[in-house]
N, C-alpha and C positions, 0 to 999 in steps of 0.2 A: 596328612591333610584332613581336617574335619569336614569340610563341605558345608552346605546350607541345608537346613531342614525344611522340607516342603510338604504341603498337603495338596493332593490332587482330588478335587471333587468332581466325580464323573456325572454327567447328565444322562438321564433316560435309560439307565440299565436296571434290569431286574424289576421293572414296573409293568404290571398288567401282562405278564408273560412275554414281554418283549425284551430283546437284547440281553438274554440271560448269560451272565458271566459268573462263573464260580470264583470265589475269592482266592482260592488256591491258585487258579489259573491267572488271575489278575496279578497276584503277588509274583508269580513266576515271570510274567511278562515284564513287570517293572525291574526285576532282577536281571532279566536278559538285556535290558537297556543299560546295564552297568551301574544301577543305583544300589545303595547299601541301606541297611537298617529298614528294610521294607516291611511295613505292617498294614494290614487292612482292618477296617472297622465296620461292622455290620454290612448287610448285603446291598446297601444303596450306593456303593461305590465311593468309598473314602480310603485313600491310600496315603500313608505317611511314609516319607523316604528321605534319604540324604543324597544330594547330588553336588558335583563340583561346579556345574554350570551356574554362572551368575546372572545370565540374561534370562529373565522369566519368560519373555516372549518367545525366545528361541527354544527354550525347554518345553513350553506349552505346545508349540507347534510340533516338535519332535514326538512328544508323548501322544498327541492326537493322531498323528500319522501312524505310529506304531500300533495303537489300540484299534484304529480303523482297519488296518491291514490284518492284524492278528485275529480280531473278533468279528470281522465282516459287518461293520456298521459304521455310520458317520459319527465318529467320536467328537464330542465337545467336552472340554473340561474347564473348570475354574482352578487356577493354580495360585496358591498363596504361601507365604513363608510363615514360619513359626512366630516371628516378630509381628507380622501383620495380624495373625489370628489372635495373638495376645492383646493387641490394640483393639481389635473388634470386641473382644470380651470385656476388657477394661473400660472401653468408651461406650458401652451399652447405655441406653437411656436410664435415668434413675428408676430403681425398683423393677427394671426389666428382668423377668425370670423369677421374681420373688413371691409370686402367688400362683404356683402351678396347679393348685386345686380350683382356682377361679378362672385362669387364663391359659390359653395355648400360646406359646411363644415360638416364633420362627425367625431365623436369620436367612435373608435372601442374599446370596452371594452373587455378585455381578461380574460378568466377563467383559473385559475391555473390548471395545471402546465405550461401552455403556457405563455411565456414571450414576451415582446415587441421586445427584441433583436432577438429572434427566429422568431417571426411572420413577422417582416419586411423583412426578407430574402425571404419569399415566396410571398410577395406582388409585383405584376407586375404593373409598372406605364407606362402610355402613355405620352411620352415626349411632353411638351407644353400643356398638359391637366391636368394631375394628379400630386399631390405632397403628400408625406407621411413622417411623423416623428414619431419616437418612443418616448414614454413617460413612466411614471410609471404605468405599467399595462394596458396601452392603446396605440393605434396608432391614430395619428391625420391625417385625410385624407381630402384633398380639391381637387376640380375639377372645371374647367371653366364651367360655366353654358352654354355658347354659344357652347361648344363642349362636353357637358355632355353625349351625345349619343355615343361618342367615348371613354369615360372613361373606364378604366379597373376595376373600383371598383366592378362592377357586376360580374366579374370573380372570386372574392374571394369566392363566394358561392360554387364553384366547388372544392375548395381546402380542403384537409383533416383537416386543422386547423380551418376551418369555424365552426365546431361543438363546438369549445371552444371560441367563440366570439359572441358578440351582438353589433349592431350598433345603435347609437342614433345621431341625428343631433345636431349641436352646440347649436341651439336655445333651444331644449329640455334639453340638458345637463346643460346649465346655468340656466334654469327655475327650474330644479330639485335641483340644489344647493340652489337656493333662497328658495324653498320649505323646504329643509332640515334645513336651517338656521332660519326659523321662530320660534319664541319662542313658547313654549307649552302653 
């Protein structure tokens, strides 16, 4: 049985000296849950794995409970399939990610029940600096590098919706898709 390829995006680990989790320990934790093909990517908590469970909600809850217990913190993850991540990359706004020398590009992954339609209403943009677009379970955010200090992206952390999102840069997002598409 092949199973489903998933990506777990962990929130709030290895940031500012808080919730420090070594990737080798994170990988071992996922393997102990019975998942196969477990791979981690960079220190911000990205785990690619294969599972037999088809219910994303059930799987997400089980992973959060296991991580919380194992690493002694209140775990929150955003869980997506390889098919969903492929759609996120393919359906990015035109030219998104095409000028990395001029813009910083981020994908804000949303945790249900938060929707892109609702989240974008709360995002404040600085004219001439920031742009944001709603996607399928994500927001695409870009900002001028030359004016990055004036961007309002950092204000998102003070919003109530922030607890239901996690941010990855475009480069990491596309590399994660490549990692998920690698044959076993």
